MARKE-412424 format. One record per residue (C-alpha): x, y, z; residue number from 1. Coordinates in nm, 4 decimals. Layout:
// residues N
<<X,Y,Z>,NUM>;
...
This chain:
// residues 159
<<1.8959,-4.8873,-1.9303>,1>;
<<1.5633,-4.6296,-1.8890>,2>;
<<1.4265,-4.4566,-2.1850>,3>;
<<1.1671,-4.2596,-2.1092>,4>;
<<0.8424,-4.2341,-2.3260>,5>;
<<0.6552,-3.9160,-2.3947>,6>;
<<0.2543,-4.0225,-2.5264>,7>;
<<-0.0079,-3.7947,-2.4789>,8>;
<<0.1810,-3.4895,-2.2622>,9>;
<<0.2419,-3.7436,-2.0071>,10>;
<<0.6055,-3.8873,-1.9816>,11>;
<<0.6850,-4.3070,-1.8685>,12>;
<<1.0396,-4.4487,-1.8196>,13>;
<<1.0322,-4.8436,-1.9172>,14>;
<<1.3493,-4.9368,-1.7288>,15>;
<<1.5014,-5.2052,-1.9223>,16>;
<<1.7271,-5.4513,-1.6939>,17>;
<<1.8965,-5.7417,-1.7895>,18>;
<<2.2009,-6.0385,-1.7878>,19>;
<<2.2447,-6.3424,-1.9174>,20>;
<<2.3241,-6.6873,-1.6999>,21>;
<<2.6981,-6.7197,-1.8158>,22>;
<<2.9074,-6.4632,-1.8942>,23>;
<<3.0755,-6.6623,-2.1492>,24>;
<<3.0175,-6.9858,-2.3477>,25>;
<<3.2471,-7.1695,-2.6766>,26>;
<<3.0412,-7.1918,-3.0682>,27>;
<<2.7164,-7.3611,-2.9982>,28>;
<<2.6493,-7.3654,-2.6260>,29>;
<<2.3337,-7.2062,-2.4601>,30>;
<<2.2768,-6.8820,-2.3326>,31>;
<<1.9960,-6.6968,-2.1436>,32>;
<<1.9322,-6.3885,-2.0908>,33>;
<<1.7156,-6.3071,-1.7872>,34>;
<<1.4906,-5.9502,-1.8401>,35>;
<<1.3118,-5.7082,-1.6948>,36>;
<<1.1024,-5.5049,-1.8553>,37>;
<<0.9462,-5.2241,-1.6136>,38>;
<<0.6714,-4.9087,-1.7988>,39>;
<<0.6429,-5.1738,-2.1208>,40>;
<<0.4518,-5.4782,-2.2506>,41>;
<<0.6827,-5.5744,-2.4722>,42>;
<<1.1022,-5.5040,-2.6369>,43>;
<<1.2463,-5.5453,-2.8354>,44>;
<<1.6024,-5.7655,-2.8467>,45>;
<<1.8371,-5.8530,-3.1160>,46>;
<<2.1619,-5.9194,-3.0510>,47>;
<<2.5037,-5.6845,-3.2231>,48>;
<<2.8913,-5.7025,-3.2233>,49>;
<<2.9780,-5.4032,-3.0922>,50>;
<<3.2567,-5.2917,-3.2964>,51>;
<<3.4081,-4.9211,-3.0779>,52>;
<<3.2330,-4.8705,-2.7543>,53>;
<<3.3610,-4.5820,-2.7515>,54>;
<<3.1163,-4.2634,-2.6280>,55>;
<<3.3456,-3.9941,-2.5548>,56>;
<<3.2232,-3.7165,-2.8649>,57>;
<<3.5733,-3.6637,-2.9458>,58>;
<<3.6113,-4.0441,-3.0137>,59>;
<<3.5861,-4.2230,-3.3184>,60>;
<<3.1926,-4.3461,-3.1655>,61>;
<<2.9855,-4.6095,-3.1331>,62>;
<<2.9432,-4.8880,-3.4164>,63>;
<<2.7376,-5.2156,-3.3844>,64>;
<<2.7422,-5.4709,-3.6622>,65>;
<<2.3805,-5.6905,-3.5583>,66>;
<<2.4233,-6.0364,-3.5725>,67>;
<<2.1667,-6.2387,-3.7127>,68>;
<<2.0323,-6.5373,-3.4435>,69>;
<<1.7070,-6.7415,-3.3246>,70>;
<<1.7077,-6.5015,-3.0623>,71>;
<<1.5794,-6.1864,-3.2551>,72>;
<<1.3010,-6.0606,-3.1352>,73>;
<<0.9517,-5.9149,-3.0173>,74>;
<<0.8936,-6.0710,-2.6730>,75>;
<<0.6302,-5.9540,-2.3616>,76>;
<<0.7377,-5.7640,-2.1081>,77>;
<<0.7044,-5.7992,-1.7662>,78>;
<<0.8200,-5.6478,-1.4471>,79>;
<<1.1025,-5.9656,-1.1893>,80>;
<<1.1526,-5.8121,-0.8330>,81>;
<<1.4851,-5.7549,-0.8298>,82>;
<<1.6297,-5.7829,-0.3975>,83>;
<<1.9901,-5.6047,-0.3520>,84>;
<<2.1135,-5.6565,-0.0450>,85>;
<<2.1649,-6.0395,-0.0772>,86>;
<<2.4456,-6.1963,0.1608>,87>;
<<2.6164,-6.5723,0.3261>,88>;
<<2.6886,-6.6351,0.6839>,89>;
<<3.0250,-6.7727,0.7363>,90>;
<<3.0073,-6.9689,1.1034>,91>;
<<3.3093,-6.9478,1.2525>,92>;
<<3.4449,-7.2613,1.1792>,93>;
<<3.8181,-7.4565,1.1758>,94>;
<<3.8108,-7.5376,0.8584>,95>;
<<3.7809,-7.1768,0.7978>,96>;
<<3.9586,-7.0631,1.0705>,97>;
<<4.2410,-7.2352,0.9819>,98>;
<<4.3104,-7.1446,0.6038>,99>;
<<4.6588,-7.1478,0.4342>,100>;
<<4.4933,-7.0051,0.1085>,101>;
<<4.2259,-6.8542,-0.0360>,102>;
<<4.0749,-6.7234,-0.3559>,103>;
<<3.6952,-6.4778,-0.2439>,104>;
<<3.4932,-6.2920,-0.5647>,105>;
<<3.2585,-6.1191,-0.6341>,106>;
<<3.0183,-5.8923,-0.9485>,107>;
<<2.9060,-5.5816,-0.7757>,108>;
<<2.8102,-5.2728,-0.8986>,109>;
<<2.9379,-5.0055,-0.6529>,110>;
<<2.6937,-4.6524,-0.5738>,111>;
<<2.7877,-4.5434,-0.2460>,112>;
<<3.0734,-4.4008,-0.3243>,113>;
<<3.2293,-4.1321,-0.0497>,114>;
<<3.0369,-4.2771,0.1864>,115>;
<<3.2621,-4.4700,0.4439>,116>;
<<3.4561,-4.7674,0.3843>,117>;
<<3.2240,-5.0396,0.2586>,118>;
<<3.2149,-5.4293,0.2745>,119>;
<<3.1260,-5.6817,-0.0146>,120>;
<<3.2693,-5.9617,0.1538>,121>;
<<3.4885,-6.0779,0.4468>,122>;
<<3.5469,-6.2655,0.7024>,123>;
<<3.7321,-5.9555,0.9156>,124>;
<<3.6222,-5.9024,1.2663>,125>;
<<3.8322,-5.5390,1.3330>,126>;
<<3.8049,-5.5539,1.7640>,127>;
<<4.0532,-5.8699,1.7093>,128>;
<<4.2143,-5.7291,1.3915>,129>;
<<4.1446,-6.0996,1.1983>,130>;
<<4.0230,-6.1724,0.9154>,131>;
<<3.9754,-6.0689,0.5602>,132>;
<<3.8062,-5.8740,0.3503>,133>;
<<3.6850,-5.7541,-0.0322>,134>;
<<3.5845,-5.3710,0.0634>,135>;
<<3.5306,-5.0025,-0.0515>,136>;
<<3.7675,-4.7707,0.0722>,137>;
<<3.7720,-4.4441,0.2331>,138>;
<<3.8624,-4.2873,-0.1166>,139>;
<<3.5925,-4.5312,-0.3169>,140>;
<<3.9393,-4.7997,-0.4423>,141>;
<<3.8795,-5.1059,-0.4121>,142>;
<<4.0974,-5.3111,-0.1321>,143>;
<<4.1815,-5.6035,0.0216>,144>;
<<4.2267,-5.6267,0.3653>,145>;
<<4.3475,-5.8709,0.5987>,146>;
<<4.4269,-5.8860,0.9761>,147>;
<<4.6337,-6.1686,1.1451>,148>;
<<4.5205,-6.0969,1.5161>,149>;
<<4.8441,-5.8781,1.5626>,150>;
<<4.8567,-5.6326,1.2517>,151>;
<<4.6096,-5.4970,0.9684>,152>;
<<4.7423,-5.4924,0.6129>,153>;
<<4.5206,-5.3250,0.3562>,154>;
<<4.6017,-5.3298,-0.0091>,155>;
<<4.4089,-5.1065,-0.2479>,156>;
<<4.3708,-5.0091,-0.6074>,157>;
<<4.4157,-4.6832,-0.7753>,158>;
<<4.0692,-4.4669,-0.8258>,159>;
């Protein structure tokens, strides 16, 4: 979230970026939040229940209700660097080559639509027409690319 602040004729940007250490918790479990705060020394955090997330001006409107929580309060802000572009290399091994079934998962925030196909993750060698890849295709759709050495098949979602 970016908030523009104007003090004494000078405009600065406050950028708060955060994420939880787990995507869901059961009642009584603990979740930690990591927050990077740029352009601000302190920030306030509260937990809210989203009643309606519709921000369309023609819709019912966004509505949230505060939830009492020990998390609510003021916190010291600090910038924490985010280094996008992490990767893992899968070394060629018979174990990986001989897979007959597999599952892959990625949480991504695609931002470079219209710049051609982009591999999110996979092990695909185009020259050999072999392997798999989870990708964004030419049209910006999520796609699964599968190749068996003879033919390549792409299954894409709708944009």
